[in-house]
C-alpha positions as CSV (number, residue, x, y, z in Angstrom):
1,M,-36.1,86.6,38.4
2,F,-36.4,84.2,35.4
3,S,-32.7,84.2,34.7
4,R,-31.8,83.6,38.4
5,T,-34.2,80.7,38.7
6,F,-32.9,79.1,35.5
7,A,-29.3,79.5,36.6
8,S,-30.2,77.8,39.9
9,L,-31.8,74.9,38.1
10,V,-28.8,74.4,35.8
11,T,-26.4,74.5,38.8
12,S,-28.5,72.0,40.7
13,S,-28.6,69.7,37.7
14,I,-24.9,69.8,37.3
15,F,-24.4,69.0,41.0
16,I,-26.8,66.0,40.9
17,Q,-25.0,64.7,37.8
18,S,-21.6,64.8,39.4
19,T,-22.9,63.2,42.6
20,L,-24.8,60.4,40.9
21,A,-22.4,59.5,38.1
22,G,-20.6,56.2,38.9
23,Y,-20.7,52.5,38.4
24,V,-23.6,50.9,36.6
25,L,-24.4,47.2,36.7
26,S,-23.5,45.6,33.4
27,D,-23.5,41.9,34.2
28,D,-25.2,40.0,37.0
29,F,-24.0,36.4,37.2
30,T,-25.9,35.2,40.2
31,K,-28.1,32.2,40.9
32,D,-29.3,30.6,37.7
33,A,-27.4,33.1,35.6
34,F,-24.0,31.9,36.9
35,F,-23.0,28.7,35.1
36,G,-24.6,29.8,31.9
37,N,-22.3,32.7,31.6
38,F,-19.1,30.6,32.0
39,T,-17.7,27.8,29.9
40,P,-15.8,24.8,31.2
41,F,-12.1,24.4,30.4
42,T,-11.2,20.8,29.6
43,E,-7.7,21.1,28.2
44,N,-4.5,20.1,30.0
45,D,-3.7,22.3,33.0
46,P,-1.3,25.1,31.9
47,T,0.5,25.0,35.3
48,N,1.2,21.2,35.0
49,G,-1.1,20.4,37.9
50,F,-2.1,16.9,38.8
51,V,-5.7,17.5,37.7
52,K,-8.3,16.5,35.1
53,Y,-10.8,19.3,34.3
54,L,-14.3,18.1,33.5
55,N,-17.0,19.5,31.2
56,Y,-20.4,20.4,32.7
57,N,-22.1,17.1,31.9
58,D,-19.3,15.0,33.5
59,A,-19.0,17.3,36.4
60,I,-22.7,16.9,37.2
61,K,-22.6,13.1,36.8
62,S,-19.6,13.0,39.2
63,G,-21.2,15.3,41.8
64,L,-18.6,18.0,41.2
65,M,-21.2,20.6,40.1
66,A,-24.6,21.2,41.5
67,S,-27.7,23.2,40.9
68,V,-27.8,26.5,42.7
69,A,-31.2,25.4,44.1
70,N,-29.4,22.9,46.3
71,Y,-27.1,25.5,47.9
72,A,-29.4,28.4,48.7
73,G,-28.7,30.1,45.4
74,A,-24.9,29.6,45.5
75,A,-23.0,27.9,42.7
76,Y,-21.2,24.7,43.9
77,M,-18.0,23.5,42.2
78,G,-16.2,20.7,43.9
79,V,-13.5,18.1,43.2
80,D,-13.4,14.3,43.3
81,N,-12.9,13.1,46.9
82,S,-13.5,9.4,46.5
83,S,-11.1,7.9,44.0
84,K,-7.3,7.4,43.6
85,P,-6.8,8.6,40.1
86,T,-3.6,8.0,38.2
87,E,-3.9,10.8,35.6
88,G,-5.1,13.7,37.8
89,R,-7.8,14.4,40.3
90,P,-11.1,15.4,38.6
91,S,-11.9,19.1,39.2
92,M,-13.4,22.1,37.5
93,R,-12.1,25.2,35.8
94,I,-14.6,27.7,34.2
95,T,-14.1,30.8,32.1
96,S,-16.5,33.7,31.6
97,A,-17.9,33.8,28.1
98,K,-17.5,37.6,28.1
99,T,-14.2,39.5,28.0
100,Y,-13.6,42.8,29.7
101,N,-11.6,46.0,29.4
102,K,-11.7,47.7,32.8
103,G,-14.6,47.6,35.3
104,L,-15.5,46.9,38.9
105,F,-15.8,43.1,39.6
106,I,-17.6,42.1,42.8
107,A,-17.5,38.4,43.8
108,D,-19.5,37.1,46.7
109,I,-18.0,33.8,47.8
110,A,-19.2,31.8,50.7
111,H,-16.7,29.0,50.7
112,M,-13.4,28.3,48.9
113,P,-11.3,25.1,48.4
114,V,-8.8,24.3,51.1
115,G,-6.3,21.6,51.9
116,C,-2.8,20.2,51.2
117,G,-2.2,20.0,47.5
118,T,-4.9,22.5,46.5
119,W,-4.3,25.6,44.4
120,P,-7.6,27.4,44.1
121,A,-7.9,30.8,42.3
122,F,-10.4,33.4,41.2
123,W,-8.6,35.5,38.5
124,L,-8.8,37.4,35.3
125,V,-6.6,36.6,32.3
126,G,-6.1,38.2,28.8
127,P,-5.1,36.6,25.5
128,N,-1.6,35.6,24.5
129,W,-0.4,35.3,28.1
130,P,1.3,37.2,29.5
131,A,0.8,39.9,26.9
132,G,-2.8,40.4,27.8
133,G,-2.1,40.4,31.5
134,E,-3.3,38.4,34.5
135,I,-4.9,39.6,37.7
136,D,-5.0,37.0,40.5
137,I,-7.7,38.2,43.0
138,L,-8.0,35.2,45.3
139,E,-5.2,32.7,45.2
140,G,-3.0,30.5,47.3
141,V,-1.7,26.9,47.9
142,N,-1.7,24.1,50.4
143,L,-2.4,25.4,54.0
144,Q,-1.7,29.1,53.2
145,A,-3.5,31.4,55.7
146,S,-3.6,34.7,53.9
147,N,-4.5,35.7,50.3
148,Q,-1.8,36.5,47.8
149,M,-2.9,38.9,45.1
150,T,-0.7,39.1,42.0
151,V,-0.6,40.6,38.5
152,H,1.5,39.1,35.7
153,T,2.5,40.9,32.5
154,N,5.2,41.0,29.9
155,A,8.1,43.4,30.2
156,G,7.6,47.1,31.1
157,C,5.3,47.0,34.1
158,T,6.3,47.7,37.7
159,I,4.4,48.9,40.8
160,S,5.1,51.1,43.8
161,T,4.8,49.8,47.4
162,S,2.4,52.5,48.7
163,G,-1.4,52.9,48.8
164,M,-2.3,49.4,50.2
165,T,-2.5,47.5,53.4
166,G,-0.9,44.3,52.1
167,T,2.8,43.5,52.0
168,V,4.5,43.9,48.6
169,N,6.7,40.9,47.9
170,T,7.8,41.7,44.4
171,T,7.5,44.9,42.3
172,N,8.3,43.8,38.7
173,C,5.2,42.3,37.0
174,D,7.2,40.8,34.1
175,T,7.0,37.1,34.3
176,N,10.6,36.9,33.2
177,A,11.9,39.7,35.5
178,Q,15.5,39.4,36.6
179,G,16.1,38.9,40.3
180,Q,12.6,37.3,40.8
181,K,11.4,33.7,40.6
182,K,10.0,33.0,37.1
183,N,6.3,34.0,36.9
184,A,6.5,35.7,40.3
185,G,4.9,38.9,38.9
186,C,3.9,41.7,41.2
187,A,2.8,39.9,44.4
188,V,1.1,41.4,47.4
189,M,0.3,39.3,50.5
190,S,-2.6,40.2,52.8
191,N,-1.8,40.6,56.5
192,S,-5.1,39.1,57.5
193,K,-6.1,35.5,58.1
194,N,-9.8,35.8,57.4
195,N,-9.6,36.4,53.7
196,Y,-8.2,33.0,52.5
197,G,-8.5,29.3,53.2
198,A,-9.8,28.0,56.5
199,G,-10.1,31.5,58.1
200,F,-12.2,32.6,55.1
201,N,-14.5,29.7,55.3
202,A,-14.9,30.0,59.1
203,I,-16.6,33.4,58.7
204,G,-18.8,32.4,55.8
205,G,-16.5,34.1,53.3
206,G,-17.3,37.5,52.1
207,V,-16.9,39.8,49.1
208,Y,-13.8,40.5,47.0
209,A,-14.1,43.7,45.0
210,T,-11.6,44.5,42.2
211,E,-11.5,47.9,40.5
212,W,-9.6,48.0,37.2
213,T,-9.1,51.5,35.7
214,S,-6.5,53.1,33.4
215,T,-4.5,54.2,36.5
216,A,-4.6,51.3,38.9
217,I,-5.9,47.8,39.7
218,S,-7.2,47.8,43.3
219,I,-8.5,44.9,45.4
220,W,-10.6,45.0,48.6
221,F,-12.0,42.2,50.8
222,F,-15.0,42.6,53.0
223,P,-15.9,39.8,55.5
224,R,-19.5,38.5,55.5
225,S,-20.4,40.6,58.6
226,S,-19.1,43.9,57.2
227,I,-20.0,44.1,53.5
228,P,-20.6,47.8,52.7
229,S,-24.3,48.8,52.2
230,D,-23.5,50.3,48.8
231,I,-22.4,46.9,47.6
232,T,-25.5,45.1,48.9
233,S,-27.7,47.8,47.4
234,L,-26.0,47.4,44.0
235,T,-24.7,51.0,44.0
236,P,-21.0,50.4,44.7
237,N,-18.7,53.3,45.4
238,P,-15.0,52.4,45.9
239,S,-14.1,55.9,47.0
240,G,-15.8,55.1,50.4
241,W,-14.1,51.7,51.0
242,G,-10.8,52.9,52.4
243,T,-7.3,51.7,51.6
244,P,-7.4,48.5,49.5
245,L,-5.6,45.3,50.3
246,A,-3.6,45.6,47.1
247,K,-3.0,48.4,44.6
248,F,-1.1,47.7,41.4
249,A,0.0,51.1,40.1
250,G,3.2,53.0,39.4
251,G,5.4,52.3,36.5
252,C,2.8,50.5,34.4
253,N,0.7,51.4,31.5
254,I,-2.5,49.6,32.6
255,D,-4.3,50.0,29.3
256,Q,-1.3,48.5,27.4
257,H,-0.7,45.5,29.7
258,F,-4.3,44.4,30.6
259,Q,-6.7,43.8,27.8
260,N,-9.7,41.6,26.8
261,M,-9.7,39.7,30.0
262,N,-11.9,36.7,31.0
263,M,-12.9,35.8,34.6
264,V,-11.8,32.4,35.8
265,F,-12.6,30.1,38.7
266,D,-10.5,26.9,39.1
267,T,-9.1,24.4,41.5
268,T,-6.0,22.7,40.4
269,F,-3.5,20.5,42.4
270,C,0.2,20.6,42.9
271,G,1.8,21.9,39.7
272,Q,4.3,24.7,39.4
273,W,3.4,26.4,42.7
274,A,1.7,24.0,45.2
275,G,3.8,21.1,44.1
276,A,7.2,22.9,43.7
277,D,9.8,21.0,45.7
278,D,10.7,23.9,48.0
279,V,7.1,24.9,48.6
280,W,5.9,21.4,49.4
281,A,8.9,20.8,51.6
282,A,8.3,24.0,53.6
283,S,4.7,23.0,54.3
284,S,3.5,20.7,57.1
285,C,1.7,18.9,54.2
286,S,5.0,17.2,53.4
287,Q,4.6,15.2,56.6
288,T,1.9,13.1,54.9
289,T,3.8,12.2,51.7
290,S,7.1,13.1,50.1
291,T,5.5,14.7,47.0
292,C,2.4,16.7,46.4
293,N,1.3,14.5,43.5
294,A,1.4,11.4,45.8
295,H,-0.7,13.2,48.4
296,V,-3.4,14.2,45.8
297,Q,-3.5,10.8,44.2
298,L,-3.6,8.6,47.3
299,M,-5.6,10.7,49.8
300,P,-9.1,11.4,48.5
301,D,-10.6,12.0,51.9
302,A,-8.3,15.1,52.2
303,F,-10.5,16.9,49.6
304,T,-13.9,17.0,51.2
305,E,-13.4,20.8,51.8
306,A,-12.0,21.5,48.4
307,Y,-15.0,23.2,46.9
308,W,-16.3,26.6,45.9
309,L,-19.7,28.1,46.9
310,V,-20.1,31.3,44.9
311,N,-23.1,33.4,45.6
312,G,-22.4,35.3,42.4
313,V,-20.3,37.8,40.5
314,R,-21.5,41.2,39.5
315,V,-19.6,43.4,37.0
316,Y,-20.0,47.2,36.9
317,Q,-18.9,49.8,34.4
318,Q,-18.5,53.5,34.6
319,G,-21.6,54.8,32.7
320,Q,-24.5,57.1,32.5
321,G,-28.1,56.6,33.2
322,K,-31.1,58.8,33.9
323,I,-32.7,59.8,37.2
324,R,-35.8,61.9,37.5
325,K,-35.9,64.3,40.4
326,R,-38.8,66.8,40.9
327,G,-39.9,66.4,37.3
328,V,-36.5,67.2,35.9
329,S,-34.6,64.5,33.9
330,V,-31.0,64.5,35.0
331,E,-28.2,62.6,33.2
332,W,-25.9,60.6,35.5
C-alpha cells in the first residue's frame, strides 16, 4: 500500500511539472517602469532618414514625450508637428537598456505612427549589425496598410515558406543576398489590414507577441478585442495561439545569427525605405510633393497622428518556479 501510494504521488508530481512548466515573467516594462528601462538614441539616423532624434529632456520640453499618467498608463512618444525643420523633423528613438538571448516578447500597443513619409518600427537588433541579427516585429512606411515582418542577418540564414499565415516575399535573410534588394532580408507581409497603420489604430491597436527560440522566431498579432486570456493573466502559452503571422525557420542557425538583442521603438522619416525614389513614386503620397524629404519638411500638419501609445512590453523566459498543491511543493 505504501509503495503504491508513493508511486502515485511521484507520477502526479511529474504530470503537474510538465503541465505547468513554461514562460515566466522576467521584465515588466509597463506604466512608470517603461521609459526608465529604455535609453534615448540621439545619433544620426542609420537609415539616412530626415529626422532628428531627441533626448528625454528635449523630448519632454518639445511635447514629444509625456508622462504615462496623462495617457491612462500608456507611454506617449510623438514627433514634431508644428515646425518646418531644415535638418530633420524631431522625433524619438529609444533602446532597451537590457539585451536578450531568446524569450517571449509581448508588446501591447494602443496607437502607432501613421502618415506619408513616416517609417515607424518596433524591433530587436543585435551588435555589429547584421552579425547580431535584426527582428522587425512591427514596421512599414507611408500609407502601408499591412504589417511587414522581417529578419536581417549576415550570410548563411534562409527560411522556408510554410508554417505561417503571412505571405513570404523573400527567403534569404542575408542583407547582401544575391537576387534581392539590398537589406531586403527575409520579409513576410501580413494579409490583414488591422495590424498596421490606420487599420491598427481604428481598433485601438492590440498585442504583438514574438517568440524567439533556438528553432524559430514566430510573430502573432491579436486585435484589442481578442487578446488571449493567458496573455492578460500573465501566463502566456504560445502553443494555444494557432498559426503565427510570420515564422522564421528553416535553413538558419538561430543561435548563431541572433544574439544579445535590444528592443527598439522609433519613428523615422523617408530614408532608405520610405524615401526611396521608387517607393515614394508608387505611393499616393507623391501627389503632395515630388520627394519624401520635401513632404516631411514642409507639411507639419501631416504628422498629428504620427505617435506611439504603448501600454507596455513584457518579456518572458522559459524557467522554473514553485507551486504548492495539496501541501506538496512541485517544481515547474
